[in-house]
PDB file as gemmi writes it, atoms N, CA and C in Angstrom:
CRYST1    1.000    1.000    1.000  90.00  90.00  90.00 P 1                      
ATOM      1  N   MET A   1       8.168  13.863   6.919  1.00  0.00           N  
ATOM      2  CA  MET A   1       7.872  13.635   5.459  1.00  0.00           C  
ATOM      3  C   MET A   1       7.679  15.011   4.744  1.00  0.00           C  
ATOM      4  N   TYR A   2       8.264  15.073   3.543  1.00  0.00           N  
ATOM      5  CA  TYR A   2       8.172  16.235   2.829  1.00  0.00           C  
ATOM      6  C   TYR A   2       6.977  16.141   1.681  1.00  0.00           C  
ATOM      7  N   LEU A   3       6.102  16.922   1.742  1.00  0.00           N  
ATOM      8  CA  LEU A   3       4.976  16.814   0.573  1.00  0.00           C  
ATOM      9  C   LEU A   3       4.910  18.138  -0.047  1.00  0.00           C  
ATOM     10  N   ASP A   4       4.712  17.999  -1.375  1.00  0.00           N  
ATOM     11  CA  ASP A   4       4.323  19.258  -2.223  1.00  0.00           C  
ATOM     12  C   ASP A   4       2.818  19.604  -2.139  1.00  0.00           C  
ATOM     13  N   VAL A   5       2.013  18.651  -2.084  1.00  0.00           N  
ATOM     14  CA  VAL A   5       0.521  19.009  -2.027  1.00  0.00           C  
ATOM     15  C   VAL A   5      -0.075  17.999  -1.045  1.00  0.00           C  
ATOM     16  N   LEU A   6      -0.974  18.697  -0.135  1.00  0.00           N  
ATOM     17  CA  LEU A   6      -1.776  17.797   0.582  1.00  0.00           C  
ATOM     18  C   LEU A   6      -3.279  18.095   0.199  1.00  0.00           C  
ATOM     19  N   LEU A   7      -4.018  17.067  -0.216  1.00  0.00           N  
ATOM     20  CA  LEU A   7      -5.316  17.180  -0.421  1.00  0.00           C  
ATOM     21  C   LEU A   7      -6.293  16.547   0.629  1.00  0.00           C  
ATOM     22  N   ILE A   8      -7.018  17.525   1.110  1.00  0.00           N  
ATOM     23  CA  ILE A   8      -7.937  17.082   2.316  1.00  0.00           C  
ATOM     24  C   ILE A   8      -9.282  16.810   1.852  1.00  0.00           C  
ATOM     25  N   HIS A   9      -9.857  15.630   2.281  1.00  0.00           N  
ATOM     26  CA  HIS A   9     -11.139  15.223   1.924  1.00  0.00           C  
ATOM     27  C   HIS A   9     -12.064  15.147   3.148  1.00  0.00           C  
ATOM     28  N   PRO A  10     -12.892  16.188   3.285  1.00  0.00           N  
ATOM     29  CA  PRO A  10     -13.793  16.260   4.586  1.00  0.00           C  
ATOM     30  C   PRO A  10     -15.009  15.453   4.348  1.00  0.00           C  
ATOM     31  N   PRO A  11     -15.533  14.746   5.437  1.00  0.00           N  
ATOM     32  CA  PRO A  11     -16.729  13.961   5.406  1.00  0.00           C  
ATOM     33  C   PRO A  11     -17.945  14.957   5.106  1.00  0.00           C  
ATOM     34  N   ALA A  12     -18.885  14.418   4.299  1.00  0.00           N  
ATOM     35  CA  ALA A  12     -20.026  15.271   4.106  1.00  0.00           C  
ATOM     36  C   ALA A  12     -21.283  14.499   4.775  1.00  0.00           C  
ATOM     37  N   VAL A  13     -21.974  15.197   5.523  1.00  0.00           N  
ATOM     38  CA  VAL A  13     -23.049  14.728   6.209  1.00  0.00           C  
ATOM     39  C   VAL A  13     -24.350  15.737   5.869  1.00  0.00           C  
ATOM     40  N   PRO A  14     -25.114  15.148   4.982  1.00  0.00           N  
ATOM     41  CA  PRO A  14     -26.303  15.842   4.556  1.00  0.00           C  
ATOM     42  C   PRO A  14     -27.295  16.077   5.729  1.00  0.00           C  
ATOM     43  N   LYS A  15     -27.758  17.354   6.048  1.00  0.00           N  
ATOM     44  CA  LYS A  15     -28.643  17.474   7.128  1.00  0.00           C  
ATOM     45  C   LYS A  15     -29.943  18.270   6.684  1.00  0.00           C  
ATOM     46  N   ILE A  16     -31.085  17.662   7.094  1.00  0.00           N  
ATOM     47  CA  ILE A  16     -32.214  18.273   6.948  1.00  0.00           C  
ATOM     48  C   ILE A  16     -32.901  18.202   8.363  1.00  0.00           C  
ATOM     49  N   LEU A  17     -33.229  19.456   8.769  1.00  0.00           N  
ATOM     50  CA  LEU A  17     -33.808  19.567  10.117  1.00  0.00           C  
ATOM     51  C   LEU A  17     -32.956  19.068  11.206  1.00  0.00           C  
ATOM     52  N   GLY A  18     -31.534  19.130  10.900  1.00  0.00           N  
ATOM     53  CA  GLY A  18     -30.624  18.693  11.998  1.00  0.00           C  
ATOM     54  C   GLY A  18     -30.335  17.193  12.089  1.00  0.00           C  
ATOM     55  N   ARG A  19     -30.713  16.433  11.304  1.00  0.00           N  
ATOM     56  CA  ARG A  19     -30.342  14.989  11.386  1.00  0.00           C  
ATOM     57  C   ARG A  19     -30.044  14.551  10.003  1.00  0.00           C  
ATOM     58  N   PRO A  20     -29.217  13.448   9.917  1.00  0.00           N  
ATOM     59  CA  PRO A  20     -28.910  12.831   8.560  1.00  0.00           C  
ATOM     60  C   PRO A  20     -30.201  12.503   7.814  1.00  0.00           C  
ATOM     61  N   TYR A  21     -30.073  12.915   6.469  1.00  0.00           N  
ATOM     62  CA  TYR A  21     -31.246  12.722   5.651  1.00  0.00           C  
ATOM     63  C   TYR A  21     -31.416  11.368   4.896  1.00  0.00           C  
ATOM     64  N   PHE A  22     -30.310  10.971   4.392  1.00  0.00           N  
ATOM     65  CA  PHE A  22     -30.358   9.704   3.562  1.00  0.00           C  
ATOM     66  C   PHE A  22     -29.249   8.701   3.963  1.00  0.00           C  
ATOM     67  N   PRO A  23     -29.505   8.062   5.039  1.00  0.00           N  
ATOM     68  CA  PRO A  23     -28.756   6.853   5.342  1.00  0.00           C  
ATOM     69  C   PRO A  23     -29.125   5.690   4.320  1.00  0.00           C  
ATOM     70  N   GLY A  24     -30.418   5.691   3.869  1.00  0.00           N  
ATOM     71  CA  GLY A  24     -31.154   4.995   2.933  1.00  0.00           C  
ATOM     72  C   GLY A  24     -30.554   3.480   2.654  1.00  0.00           C  
ATOM     73  N   PRO A  25     -30.793   2.883   1.544  1.00  0.00           N  
ATOM     74  CA  PRO A  25     -30.337   1.547   1.277  1.00  0.00           C  
ATOM     75  C   PRO A  25     -28.926   1.186   1.440  1.00  0.00           C  
ATOM     76  N   VAL A  26     -27.991   2.229   1.196  1.00  0.00           N  
ATOM     77  CA  VAL A  26     -26.602   2.049   1.431  1.00  0.00           C  
ATOM     78  C   VAL A  26     -26.416   1.499   2.818  1.00  0.00           C  
ATOM     79  N   SER A  27     -27.025   2.070   3.891  1.00  0.00           N  
ATOM     80  CA  SER A  27     -26.796   1.405   5.200  1.00  0.00           C  
ATOM     81  C   SER A  27     -27.246  -0.078   5.408  1.00  0.00           C  
ATOM     82  N   GLN A  28     -28.114  -0.378   4.562  1.00  0.00           N  
ATOM     83  CA  GLN A  28     -28.725  -1.775   4.602  1.00  0.00           C  
ATOM     84  C   GLN A  28     -27.745  -2.840   3.997  1.00  0.00           C  
ATOM     85  N   VAL A  29     -26.803  -2.327   3.293  1.00  0.00           N  
ATOM     86  CA  VAL A  29     -25.940  -3.199   2.484  1.00  0.00           C  
ATOM     87  C   VAL A  29     -24.812  -3.718   3.330  1.00  0.00           C  
ATOM     88  N   SER A  30     -24.240  -2.774   4.126  1.00  0.00           N  
ATOM     89  CA  SER A  30     -23.030  -3.093   4.985  1.00  0.00           C  
ATOM     90  C   SER A  30     -23.306  -2.565   6.378  1.00  0.00           C  
ATOM     91  N   ILE A  31     -22.913  -3.488   7.397  1.00  0.00           N  
ATOM     92  CA  ILE A  31     -22.983  -3.024   8.791  1.00  0.00           C  
ATOM     93  C   ILE A  31     -22.068  -2.019   9.099  1.00  0.00           C  
ATOM     94  N   HIS A  32     -20.986  -1.767   8.280  1.00  0.00           N  
ATOM     95  CA  HIS A  32     -19.966  -0.754   8.542  1.00  0.00           C  
ATOM     96  C   HIS A  32     -20.239   0.662   7.950  1.00  0.00           C  
ATOM     97  N   THR A  33     -21.413   0.802   7.365  1.00  0.00           N  
ATOM     98  CA  THR A  33     -21.691   2.114   6.773  1.00  0.00           C  
ATOM     99  C   THR A  33     -22.244   2.940   7.721  1.00  0.00           C  
ATOM    100  N   THR A  34     -21.891   4.302   7.784  1.00  0.00           N  
ATOM    101  CA  THR A  34     -22.497   5.335   8.475  1.00  0.00           C  
ATOM    102  C   THR A  34     -23.282   6.290   7.760  1.00  0.00           C  
ATOM    103  N   SER A  35     -23.948   7.284   8.363  1.00  0.00           N  
ATOM    104  CA  SER A  35     -24.578   8.344   7.534  1.00  0.00           C  
ATOM    105  C   SER A  35     -23.586   9.308   6.921  1.00  0.00           C  
ATOM    106  N   GLN A  36     -22.380   9.253   7.218  1.00  0.00           N  
ATOM    107  CA  GLN A  36     -21.435  10.193   6.648  1.00  0.00           C  
ATOM    108  C   GLN A  36     -21.005   9.580   5.175  1.00  0.00           C  
ATOM    109  N   TYR A  37     -20.770  10.472   4.217  1.00  0.00           N  
ATOM    110  CA  TYR A  37     -20.159   9.937   2.960  1.00  0.00           C  
ATOM    111  C   TYR A  37     -18.602  10.141   3.000  1.00  0.00           C  
ATOM    112  N   ILE A  38     -17.917   9.104   3.268  1.00  0.00           N  
ATOM    113  CA  ILE A  38     -16.477   9.231   3.592  1.00  0.00           C  
ATOM    114  C   ILE A  38     -15.587   8.800   2.467  1.00  0.00           C  
ATOM    115  N   GLN A  39     -16.255   8.209   1.397  1.00  0.00           N  
ATOM    116  CA  GLN A  39     -15.406   7.744   0.320  1.00  0.00           C  
ATOM    117  C   GLN A  39     -14.836   8.936  -0.550  1.00  0.00           C  
ATOM    118  N   VAL A  40     -13.636   8.695  -0.801  1.00  0.00           N  
ATOM    119  CA  VAL A  40     -12.951   9.710  -1.615  1.00  0.00           C  
ATOM    120  C   VAL A  40     -13.484   9.678  -2.963  1.00  0.00           C  
ATOM    121  N   SER A  41     -13.814  10.871  -3.521  1.00  0.00           N  
ATOM    122  CA  SER A  41     -14.298  10.976  -4.935  1.00  0.00           C  
ATOM    123  C   SER A  41     -13.205  10.582  -6.020  1.00  0.00           C  
ATOM    124  N   GLN A  42     -13.668  10.128  -7.076  1.00  0.00           N  
ATOM    125  CA  GLN A  42     -12.714   9.883  -8.126  1.00  0.00           C  
ATOM    126  C   GLN A  42     -11.926  11.006  -8.653  1.00  0.00           C  
ATOM    127  N   GLY A  43     -12.564  12.167  -8.596  1.00  0.00           N  
ATOM    128  CA  GLY A  43     -12.019  13.344  -9.033  1.00  0.00           C  
ATOM    129  C   GLY A  43     -10.650  13.669  -8.287  1.00  0.00           C  
ATOM    130  N   ILE A  44     -10.813  13.662  -6.924  1.00  0.00           N  
ATOM    131  CA  ILE A  44      -9.581  13.940  -6.050  1.00  0.00           C  
ATOM    132  C   ILE A  44      -8.420  12.832  -6.271  1.00  0.00           C  
ATOM    133  N   LEU A  45      -8.909  11.710  -6.550  1.00  0.00           N  
ATOM    134  CA  LEU A  45      -7.793  10.665  -6.881  1.00  0.00           C  
ATOM    135  C   LEU A  45      -7.181  10.916  -8.230  1.00  0.00           C  
ATOM    136  N   SER A  46      -8.076  11.451  -9.216  1.00  0.00           N  
ATOM    137  CA  SER A  46      -7.432  11.796 -10.571  1.00  0.00           C  
ATOM    138  C   SER A  46      -6.434  12.948 -10.384  1.00  0.00           C  
ATOM    139  N   ILE A  47      -6.819  14.005  -9.545  1.00  0.00           N  
ATOM    140  CA  ILE A  47      -5.891  15.122  -9.325  1.00  0.00           C  
ATOM    141  C   ILE A  47      -4.525  14.589  -8.752  1.00  0.00           C  
ATOM    142  N   ALA A  48      -4.774  13.823  -7.683  1.00  0.00           N  
ATOM    143  CA  ALA A  48      -3.552  13.199  -6.996  1.00  0.00           C  
ATOM    144  C   ALA A  48      -2.578  12.399  -7.976  1.00  0.00           C  
ATOM    145  N   ASP A  49      -3.215  11.630  -8.841  1.00  0.00           N  
ATOM    146  CA  ASP A  49      -2.481  10.778  -9.884  1.00  0.00           C  
ATOM    147  C   ASP A  49      -1.720  11.672 -10.769  1.00  0.00           C  
ATOM    148  N   PHE A  50      -2.437  12.742 -11.338  1.00  0.00           N  
ATOM    149  CA  PHE A  50      -1.866  13.719 -12.242  1.00  0.00           C  
ATOM    150  C   PHE A  50      -0.787  14.409 -11.679  1.00  0.00           C  
ATOM    151  N   LEU A  51      -0.744  14.853 -10.373  1.00  0.00           N  
ATOM    152  CA  LEU A  51       0.261  15.477  -9.794  1.00  0.00           C  
ATOM    153  C   LEU A  51       1.487  14.665  -9.457  1.00  0.00           C  
ATOM    154  N   ASP A  52       1.073  13.401  -9.114  1.00  0.00           N  
ATOM    155  CA  ASP A  52       2.160  12.420  -8.792  1.00  0.00           C  
ATOM    156  C   ASP A  52       2.977  12.081 -10.062  1.00  0.00           C  
ATOM    157  N   ARG A  53       2.282  11.949 -11.291  1.00  0.00           N  
ATOM    158  CA  ARG A  53       2.970  11.463 -12.522  1.00  0.00           C  
ATOM    159  C   ARG A  53       3.769  12.772 -13.035  1.00  0.00           C  
ATOM    160  N   ASN A  54       3.435  13.983 -12.428  1.00  0.00           N  
ATOM    161  CA  ASN A  54       4.243  15.163 -12.851  1.00  0.00           C  
ATOM    162  C   ASN A  54       5.378  15.451 -11.830  1.00  0.00           C  
ATOM    163  N   GLY A  55       5.724  14.622 -10.900  1.00  0.00           N  
ATOM    164  CA  GLY A  55       6.673  14.759  -9.902  1.00  0.00           C  
ATOM    165  C   GLY A  55       6.528  15.295  -8.681  1.00  0.00           C  
ATOM    166  N   PHE A  56       5.273  15.456  -8.380  1.00  0.00           N  
ATOM    167  CA  PHE A  56       4.789  16.089  -6.977  1.00  0.00           C  
ATOM    168  C   PHE A  56       4.647  15.021  -6.058  1.00  0.00           C  
ATOM    169  N   LYS A  57       4.961  15.165  -4.774  1.00  0.00           N  
ATOM    170  CA  LYS A  57       4.735  14.359  -3.748  1.00  0.00           C  
ATOM    171  C   LYS A  57       3.271  14.662  -3.186  1.00  0.00           C  
ATOM    172  N   VAL A  58       2.439  13.729  -3.159  1.00  0.00           N  
ATOM    173  CA  VAL A  58       0.977  14.125  -2.784  1.00  0.00           C  
ATOM    174  C   VAL A  58       0.479  13.174  -1.781  1.00  0.00           C  
ATOM    175  N   LEU A  59      -0.301  13.685  -0.864  1.00  0.00           N  
ATOM    176  CA  LEU A  59      -0.970  12.847   0.072  1.00  0.00           C  
ATOM    177  C   LEU A  59      -2.396  13.281   0.143  1.00  0.00           C  
ATOM    178  N   ILE A  60      -3.392  12.296   0.213  1.00  0.00           N  
ATOM    179  CA  ILE A  60      -4.765  12.515   0.400  1.00  0.00           C  
ATOM    180  C   ILE A  60      -5.115  12.249   1.868  1.00  0.00           C  
ATOM    181  N   ASP A  61      -5.632  13.136   2.550  1.00  0.00           N  
ATOM    182  CA  ASP A  61      -6.007  12.898   3.989  1.00  0.00           C  
ATOM    183  C   ASP A  61      -7.458  12.821   3.940  1.00  0.00           C  
ATOM    184  N   ASN A  62      -7.990  11.765   4.446  1.00  0.00           N  
ATOM    185  CA  ASN A  62      -9.514  11.438   4.386  1.00  0.00           C  
ATOM    186  C   ASN A  62      -9.824  11.708   5.900  1.00  0.00           C  
ATOM    187  N   VAL A  63     -10.337  12.827   6.141  1.00  0.00           N  
ATOM    188  CA  VAL A  63     -10.775  13.241   7.514  1.00  0.00           C  
ATOM    189  C   VAL A  63     -11.869  12.435   8.053  1.00  0.00           C  
ATOM    190  N   GLY A  64     -12.711  11.846   7.285  1.00  0.00           N  
ATOM    191  CA  GLY A  64     -13.919  11.076   7.751  1.00  0.00           C  
ATOM    192  C   GLY A  64     -13.514   9.652   8.390  1.00  0.00           C  
ATOM    193  N   GLU A  65     -12.333   9.332   8.131  1.00  0.00           N  
ATOM    194  CA  GLU A  65     -11.882   8.022   8.668  1.00  0.00           C  
ATOM    195  C   GLU A  65     -10.954   8.114   9.825  1.00  0.00           C  
TER     196      GLU A  65                                                      
END                                                                             
């Protein structure tokens, strides 16, 4: 597969004193939630959409999943 642009989204794990700091109320909403922030931000989706509309082949690789 030929790509013009590869956008990589790394997971973010906020750490204070070596452990995840804010699993918080988000982890109580769904049993599938982890302490990593793995959702792709709207900004990276907008960049990919802009590039795609201008003729580039774009792939977003979400490393957290």
